C-alpha positions as CSV (number, residue, x, y, z in Angstrom):
1,M,-44.6,-6.3,15.8
2,T,-44.1,-5.8,19.1
3,A,-43.6,-8.2,22.1
4,V,-46.1,-8.0,24.2
5,L,-46.8,-9.7,28.0
6,G,-50.1,-11.2,28.6
7,G,-51.2,-14.8,30.8
8,G,-51.4,-12.2,33.5
9,L,-47.5,-12.1,34.4
10,R,-45.6,-8.8,34.7
11,P,-43.0,-8.7,32.8
12,G,-40.6,-8.5,35.8
13,R,-41.9,-11.3,37.6
14,L,-41.2,-13.2,34.0
15,L,-37.7,-11.8,34.2
16,R,-37.1,-13.3,37.7
17,L,-39.2,-16.6,37.4
18,Q,-36.2,-16.8,33.9
19,R,-33.3,-16.2,36.0
20,G,-33.4,-18.2,38.8
21,R,-34.6,-21.1,36.1
22,S,-30.9,-20.2,34.4
23,C,-28.9,-20.7,36.9
24,A,-30.5,-24.0,37.8
25,W,-30.5,-25.3,34.4
26,V,-26.8,-24.8,33.6
27,K,-25.3,-26.0,36.8
28,E,-27.9,-28.9,36.1
29,L,-26.0,-29.6,32.2
30,L,-22.7,-29.0,33.9
31,G,-23.5,-31.7,36.6
32,L,-23.0,-29.7,39.7
33,S,-26.5,-30.5,41.2
34,S,-29.3,-32.7,40.6
35,P,-31.6,-32.5,37.7
36,N,-35.0,-31.5,39.4
37,N,-36.5,-32.9,35.8
38,N,-35.4,-35.3,33.8
39,Q,-36.5,-34.0,30.1
40,V,-33.3,-31.4,30.7
41,L,-31.4,-34.0,29.7
42,Q,-33.8,-36.0,27.1
43,S,-32.2,-33.9,24.2
44,C,-29.3,-35.5,22.4
45,R,-28.6,-32.8,20.6
46,S,-25.7,-30.3,21.9
47,Y,-24.4,-26.7,21.0
48,R,-21.5,-24.4,22.2
49,V,-21.8,-21.9,24.9
50,A,-19.3,-19.2,26.3
51,L,-18.9,-19.9,30.2
52,C,-17.9,-17.6,33.1
53,T,-17.0,-20.3,35.6
54,E,-15.1,-18.0,37.9
55,L,-14.9,-14.7,38.1
56,T,-12.2,-12.4,36.5
57,K,-11.2,-15.3,34.7
58,P,-11.4,-16.2,31.0
59,L,-14.4,-17.8,29.5
60,V,-14.1,-21.2,28.6
61,I,-16.0,-23.2,25.5
62,R,-18.2,-25.7,26.7
63,N,-20.7,-28.6,25.0
64,L,-23.8,-28.3,26.4
65,P,-27.1,-30.7,25.7
66,S,-30.3,-28.8,24.5
67,P,-32.9,-28.3,26.9
68,A,-36.3,-29.4,26.4
69,L,-38.8,-26.9,25.7
70,Q,-41.5,-25.5,27.9
71,P,-45.0,-24.9,25.8
72,H,-44.6,-21.0,25.7
73,E,-41.0,-21.2,24.5
74,V,-38.7,-20.6,21.7
75,R,-35.3,-22.3,20.5
76,V,-33.4,-19.8,18.6
77,G,-30.0,-21.0,16.7
78,V,-28.1,-17.6,17.2
79,H,-26.3,-16.2,14.4
80,Y,-25.0,-13.1,16.5
81,C,-24.4,-12.1,19.6
82,G,-23.6,-8.3,21.2
83,V,-20.6,-7.6,23.1
84,N,-21.5,-5.4,25.8
85,F,-19.6,-3.5,28.9
86,A,-22.0,-4.8,31.1
87,D,-21.1,-8.3,30.2
88,I,-17.6,-7.9,31.2
89,L,-18.4,-6.2,34.0
90,A,-20.8,-9.5,35.3
91,C,-18.0,-11.5,34.4
92,K,-16.0,-9.6,36.9
93,G,-18.6,-9.6,39.7
94,L,-19.0,-5.9,39.4
95,Y,-22.1,-5.4,37.8
96,Q,-25.5,-3.4,39.4
97,E,-26.9,-7.7,38.8
98,K,-25.1,-10.4,40.0
99,H,-25.5,-13.6,38.2
100,C,-25.0,-17.0,40.3
101,L,-22.2,-19.1,39.1
102,P,-21.6,-20.6,36.1
103,F,-23.2,-18.3,34.0
104,A,-23.2,-17.5,30.3
105,P,-22.9,-13.5,29.4
106,G,-25.1,-12.3,26.8
107,M,-27.6,-9.9,26.4
108,E,-28.7,-9.5,22.7
109,F,-28.6,-12.0,20.0
110,S,-30.0,-12.4,16.4
111,G,-30.4,-15.6,14.4
112,T,-33.8,-17.7,12.9
113,V,-36.7,-19.8,15.1
114,M,-35.1,-23.7,14.8
115,E,-38.5,-24.7,17.1
116,T,-41.5,-23.8,18.8
117,G,-43.2,-25.2,22.0
118,S,-46.7,-26.1,22.4
119,N,-48.5,-22.8,23.1
120,V,-46.3,-20.7,20.7
121,S,-48.4,-18.2,18.2
122,T,-45.9,-14.9,17.9
123,V,-42.9,-16.7,15.7
124,Q,-42.8,-19.9,13.7
125,E,-39.9,-22.1,12.4
126,G,-37.4,-19.9,10.0
127,D,-38.7,-16.7,11.1
128,R,-35.6,-14.1,11.8
129,V,-35.6,-12.6,15.5
130,I,-34.1,-10.5,17.9
131,G,-33.8,-11.1,21.6
132,V,-33.0,-9.5,24.8
133,T,-31.8,-11.3,27.9
134,R,-30.1,-10.4,31.2
135,T,-27.7,-13.9,30.7
136,K,-27.1,-16.7,28.3
137,A,-27.2,-15.2,24.6
138,M,-23.5,-15.9,24.2
139,A,-24.1,-19.5,22.7
140,E,-25.2,-21.2,19.5
141,E,-28.6,-21.8,20.5
142,F,-30.7,-19.4,23.2
143,V,-34.5,-20.7,24.8
144,A,-36.6,-18.1,25.0
145,D,-39.8,-17.2,26.1
146,Q,-41.8,-15.9,22.9
147,K,-42.5,-12.3,24.5
148,T,-39.1,-11.6,24.6
149,L,-38.7,-11.8,20.8
150,W,-39.1,-9.6,18.2
151,P,-39.5,-10.2,14.4
152,I,-36.2,-8.7,12.3
153,P,-37.8,-6.2,8.9
154,E,-36.7,-6.9,5.8
155,G,-34.3,-5.5,4.9
156,V,-31.6,-5.9,8.1
157,S,-28.8,-8.0,8.7
158,Y,-28.3,-10.4,11.2
159,E,-25.5,-8.3,11.8
160,E,-26.9,-5.3,12.1
161,A,-30.1,-6.2,14.3
162,A,-27.4,-7.7,16.9
163,A,-25.9,-4.2,17.1
164,L,-29.1,-3.1,17.6
165,P,-31.1,-3.7,21.3
166,V,-28.9,-2.5,24.1
167,S,-26.8,0.1,22.2
168,Y,-30.2,1.9,20.2
169,G,-32.2,0.6,22.7
170,T,-30.7,2.9,25.3
171,A,-29.7,5.7,22.9
172,I,-33.4,6.2,21.5
173,L,-35.1,5.8,25.5
174,A,-32.1,8.0,26.8
175,L,-32.8,10.8,24.3
176,E,-36.7,10.5,24.0
177,H,-38.2,9.6,26.5
178,R,-36.0,10.9,29.5
179,A,-34.4,14.1,28.2
180,R,-37.6,15.1,25.6
181,T,-34.8,15.8,23.3
182,Q,-36.2,18.7,20.8
183,P,-35.3,19.5,17.3
184,G,-32.8,22.3,17.2
185,E,-31.2,21.3,20.1
186,T,-27.4,20.9,20.8
187,V,-26.0,17.0,22.3
188,L,-22.9,16.3,23.3
189,V,-21.7,12.7,23.3
190,T,-19.0,11.0,25.5
191,A,-16.9,8.3,24.0
192,A,-18.8,8.8,21.2
193,A,-17.6,6.1,19.1
194,G,-18.2,3.1,21.5
195,A,-21.2,1.1,21.0
196,M,-23.6,3.5,23.3
197,G,-22.1,6.5,22.1
198,L,-22.2,6.1,18.3
199,A,-25.9,5.2,18.8
200,A,-26.4,8.2,20.5
201,V,-24.9,10.5,18.0
202,D,-26.7,8.4,15.1
203,V,-30.0,9.2,17.3
204,A,-29.6,12.5,18.2
205,A,-28.3,13.2,14.5
206,N,-30.9,11.9,12.2
207,I,-33.5,11.1,14.0
208,F,-34.0,14.6,16.5
209,K,-32.6,16.1,14.3
210,A,-30.1,18.0,17.3
211,K,-26.7,19.6,16.7
212,V,-24.3,16.6,18.8
213,I,-20.8,17.6,19.4
214,A,-19.1,14.2,19.8
215,A,-16.2,13.4,22.4
216,A,-13.7,11.0,22.0
217,G,-10.7,9.9,22.7
218,S,-8.6,9.9,19.4
219,D,-8.6,11.8,16.2
220,H,-9.7,8.3,14.8
221,K,-12.8,8.1,16.8
222,C,-13.9,12.0,16.6
223,S,-13.7,11.4,12.5
224,L,-16.0,7.8,12.9
225,A,-18.2,10.1,15.1
226,L,-18.4,13.1,12.2
227,Q,-18.9,10.5,9.9
228,K,-22.2,8.7,11.9
229,G,-23.8,13.0,11.8
230,A,-21.8,14.8,14.3
231,A,-21.9,18.4,13.9
232,H,-18.3,18.8,15.7
233,S,-16.0,16.5,17.7
234,V,-13.5,17.1,20.7
235,N,-10.6,14.8,21.2
236,Y,-10.5,15.3,24.5
237,T,-7.3,13.8,25.3
238,H,-5.3,17.0,23.3
239,G,-7.8,19.9,24.5
240,N,-10.4,20.9,27.9
241,L,-13.5,19.4,26.7
242,K,-15.2,22.5,28.8
243,E,-13.3,25.3,26.9
244,E,-14.0,23.8,23.3
245,V,-17.6,23.2,24.3
246,K,-18.0,27.3,25.6
247,K,-16.4,27.9,21.7
248,L,-19.2,25.4,19.9
249,T,-22.0,26.9,21.9
250,D,-21.3,30.6,22.2
251,N,-20.8,30.0,25.9
252,R,-24.5,29.3,26.3
253,G,-23.7,25.3,26.5
254,V,-25.1,22.4,25.9
255,D,-28.8,21.1,26.3
256,V,-28.2,17.1,26.7
257,V,-25.2,15.5,27.8
258,V,-25.4,11.9,26.8
259,D,-22.4,10.6,29.2
260,A,-20.9,6.6,29.7
261,V,-17.8,7.5,31.0
262,G,-18.1,8.7,34.4
263,G,-15.5,10.2,36.5
264,D,-13.7,13.4,35.9
265,V,-15.2,13.9,31.9
266,F,-19.3,13.6,34.2
267,K,-18.4,16.8,35.8
268,V,-17.1,18.9,33.5
269,A,-20.1,17.6,31.1
270,L,-22.2,18.7,33.8
271,Q,-20.9,22.1,34.1
272,S,-21.6,22.5,30.5
273,L,-25.0,22.2,30.4
274,A,-26.8,25.3,29.6
275,W,-29.8,26.8,31.0
276,E,-32.3,23.5,32.2
277,G,-30.2,22.1,30.4
278,R,-30.4,17.4,31.2
279,I,-27.3,15.0,31.9
280,I,-28.0,11.4,31.2
281,V,-26.1,9.0,32.7
282,V,-25.6,5.6,31.0
283,G,-22.3,3.9,32.2
284,F,-19.1,4.7,34.2
285,A,-16.9,3.0,31.3
286,G,-14.4,5.7,32.7
287,G,-14.5,3.2,36.0
288,E,-15.2,5.7,38.0
289,I,-18.7,6.9,39.8
290,P,-18.8,10.2,39.9
291,S,-20.8,12.2,42.9
292,V,-23.0,14.7,41.8
293,P,-22.3,18.3,43.4
294,A,-26.1,19.4,43.8
295,N,-25.6,22.8,43.6
296,L,-24.5,22.6,39.9
297,L,-28.1,21.5,39.6
298,L,-29.8,24.4,41.4
299,L,-27.8,27.4,40.1
300,K,-29.1,26.7,36.1
301,N,-31.8,24.8,37.0
302,V,-30.3,21.6,35.1
303,S,-31.5,17.5,35.9
304,A,-29.2,14.5,36.5
305,L,-31.0,12.1,34.7
306,G,-30.2,7.8,35.2
307,V,-31.1,5.2,32.6
308,F,-30.7,1.9,32.9
309,W,-32.4,0.6,29.8
310,G,-32.8,-3.3,30.8
311,R,-34.5,-2.2,34.3
312,Y,-37.5,-0.9,31.7
313,S,-38.2,-4.3,31.0
314,E,-39.2,-4.8,34.1
315,E,-40.9,-1.8,35.1
316,D,-42.2,0.0,32.0
317,F,-42.3,-3.0,29.4
318,P,-44.3,-1.0,26.7
319,V,-41.7,1.4,26.9
320,F,-38.4,-0.6,26.5
321,S,-40.6,-2.4,24.3
322,S,-40.9,0.8,21.9
323,S,-37.3,1.7,22.1
324,L,-36.3,-2.0,20.5
325,S,-39.1,-1.3,18.0
326,S,-38.3,1.9,17.0
327,A,-34.9,0.7,16.7
328,L,-36.0,-1.7,14.4
329,R,-38.0,0.6,12.6
330,Y,-35.6,3.5,11.6
331,C,-32.9,0.8,11.1
332,Q,-35.3,-0.9,8.4
333,G,-35.6,3.0,6.7
334,R,-31.9,3.5,7.0
335,Q,-32.9,6.6,9.1
336,I,-30.1,5.0,11.5
337,R,-27.0,2.6,10.4
338,P,-25.2,0.8,13.2
339,H,-21.6,0.6,13.4
340,V,-19.9,-3.3,13.6
341,G,-16.2,-2.4,14.8
342,A,-15.4,-6.0,14.6
343,V,-16.3,-9.7,14.4
344,F,-15.2,-12.4,16.6
345,A,-15.8,-16.1,16.3
346,L,-17.5,-17.4,19.6
347,E,-13.9,-19.3,20.6
348,E,-12.5,-15.9,20.5
349,V,-15.1,-14.4,23.0
350,N,-11.9,-13.2,25.7
351,E,-10.1,-11.6,22.3
352,A,-13.4,-9.6,21.6
353,F,-13.8,-8.8,25.5
354,S,-10.4,-7.4,25.6
355,R,-11.0,-5.7,22.4
356,V,-13.5,-3.8,24.3
357,T,-11.8,-2.6,27.9
358,Q,-8.9,-2.0,26.3
359,R,-10.7,0.7,24.2
360,K,-9.4,-0.4,21.2
361,S,-13.0,-0.7,19.6
362,T,-15.1,1.7,17.4
363,G,-19.2,1.3,17.5
364,K,-20.5,-2.4,18.7
365,V,-18.3,-5.5,19.0
366,I,-20.4,-8.8,18.4
367,L,-19.5,-12.4,17.8
368,S,-20.5,-14.9,15.0
369,M,-21.5,-18.3,16.1
370,K,-21.2,-19.2,12.4
């Protein structure tokens, strides 16, 4: 089932209202402002949440009272929450979307419906669901609008489901909607053992039947990408990525690049494109945002494309929802298999962040609330 927005409210408007309410809600629960609605503090039940109270500082675990539900809302008992590089950037104040302090990071989660509002018709108590949000998912409970939840298909575990939305949603949207990847094309994936990179390898090789060249920073990571379906791998800490790509493509270059690194890796990947190739920018894990030499676009008639998956929830919700529904369907059919590299308890959230920032992680790092 695909989540569909109704009631005359555009997805962008709905999410902006939720974000505004989120800031006020957290401040009220922490006693940082006077509550405007007495119902907020009526509940005697509490839950644990990881909070960013000061930028660049470690997150803290707090117990907060469970807020009352609005008629259209659903209370979800969170089982797992994915850890994304964007969460880490947000807690440093470096993400493109700024959050008012204090806030709970967390953009994707899996869990079980605990309670529904009086006007909820899409889910019921006991349903297994995943959800996507801007913040607040790193908690034992999450209150969601019913329209931002998707059912977890039979045969898909809570762990797998939590690893799907951001990484696989981005990979599917990038390769299908933006790059229009065709069977038999050659796809270069940088940071190929990270959460997004490994998802891109999985989707490109096993859904779009492309020939994948995986670039990563260690032999172990290259091996993991090969297991996921890559035809070739390049350890770019030992060799010259551009020269290796030339050898592997008989000097032709690649049709599509999925780049999450930026910096010099992006520039080399751009130079490695074939005629009418497409490079997709999905992030800057290397820390440096590169400039695009426009002359290279002209000489080979290549295209540089950006993918900010979360923005589609506001600008083109059907495309956004379709990418997530496809990820769930492919996972249920075992056409793709999310790789969960590490599971941390909620109390270990700072260790989980360090695992990602130190580039020790492979695949998806998730937090367990159980």
